[in-house]
C-alpha positions in Angstrom: -6.5 29.8 -2.7 -4.8 26.4 -2.3 -8.1 24.6 -3.2 -8.0 26.4 -6.6 -4.6 24.9 -7.4 -5.9 21.5 -6.4 -8.8 22.0 -8.8 -6.4 23.0 -11.6 -4.4 19.8 -11.0 -7.7 17.8 -11.2 -8.8 19.6 -14.3 -5.5 19.2 -16.1 -5.4 15.5 -15.1 -8.9 14.9 -16.5 -7.8 16.5 -19.9 -5.2 13.8 -20.1 -7.7 10.9 -19.8 -8.0 10.3 -23.6 -4.2 9.7 -23.8 -4.0 6.1 -22.6 -0.9 4.1 -21.8 1.4 7.1 -21.6 3.0 9.0 -18.7 1.9 12.6 -18.3 3.7 15.5 -16.5 2.2 18.6 -14.9 4.8 21.2 -14.1 4.1 24.1 -11.7 6.6 27.0 -11.7 6.7 29.3 -8.8 7.6 29.7 -5.2 6.2 27.0 -2.8 4.0 29.7 -1.3 2.3 30.0 -4.7 2.2 26.4 -5.7 2.2 24.5 -2.4 1.9 20.7 -2.9 2.2 19.8 0.8 -0.4 17.3 2.0 -3.1 19.2 3.8 -3.7 18.3 7.5 -6.5 15.9 7.6 -9.5 16.2 8.8 -9.1 19.9 9.8 -8.1 21.1 6.4 -10.8 22.8 4.3 -9.1 21.7 1.1 -8.8 18.0 1.9 -11.7 16.9 -0.3 -10.2 18.9 -3.3 -6.7 17.5 -2.7 -7.9 13.9 -2.7 -9.9 14.5 -5.9 -6.9 16.1 -7.6 -4.6 13.2 -6.6 -7.2 10.6 -7.6 -7.6 12.3 -11.1 -3.8 12.5 -11.5 -3.4 8.8 -10.4 -6.1 7.6 -12.7 -4.5 9.3 -15.8 -0.9 8.3 -14.9 0.1 11.9 -14.3 2.9 13.3 -12.2 3.1 16.7 -10.6 6.5 18.5 -10.4 7.1 22.0 -8.9 10.0 24.1 -9.9 11.0 27.0 -7.7 13.1 29.4 -9.8 14.2 31.3 -6.7 15.7 28.1 -5.1 19.5 28.0 -4.7 21.2 25.9 -7.3 22.4 22.4 -6.3 26.1 22.0 -5.8 
């Protein structure tokens, strides 16, 4: 399932390509178990290729990915 999220990041980033010279933000809302953005373990990870493609697409379009965990404790 994590590879699907990587594909979504790639797909969203590619949609931003026509918007040049602007920063773009992709926000994922949910628990880290749902929207895990941890680096996969290379070379044993099955999603490594998808992860690299997603990050490449985000980098090419000047997109940033942020994850908001609504269950996280508030900062003090």
